[in-house]
Steps between C-alpha positions, in 0.01 A plus 500: 500500500518172314246232580648159555303192586403168361367151543624145551298179540484192716269212423292271714135420545444874461768694309659797673591822319769662715515874434794713608636853501303808403172440322333803350364651178821413316468124547166400662319422174789290371538304825129413505507419127773246577288355782195473272703341222661252736174387655216534261205487741659292772530580867809689617670628811662840449788554741565867580756420777793653311314803364644823641258736325156437356328769296131538434540341155587173671180519705295552185669205331450281809129583522452433128690172525297388803185538287649258244651226717522384861785688666656511844754760610803454722591823674665469842370709790693825530625494142431770244273281286282396796464860606378602153262203478357579845467875436307436180278233655618228261576261786123477546447372144826322416620224732823632646762297687831564674692219327486292184476182710195635684337593169573157351363323810175696468436342156 
């Protein structure tokens, strides 16, 4: 199985890193390296709305990133990313929203 996923950005008062596709051991480190490089230590919203699979490597990268910079996650209720974030308890430590607009309005 080939892993296929990536990132695209939108700007605003808080930049949004929109992740998509399958994120796993094959690409998690690179995706979060791009986020780190693009932001430095600034605040970011990471949008998991279009992620169809999220491996444990992504969770490790997300936790490490949240220690370095303020981060909010967008993961709609019922979606695969929200389920993983809830099952691992990360919604208790990382602010999680259903939409990008809701996340932006919280800042």
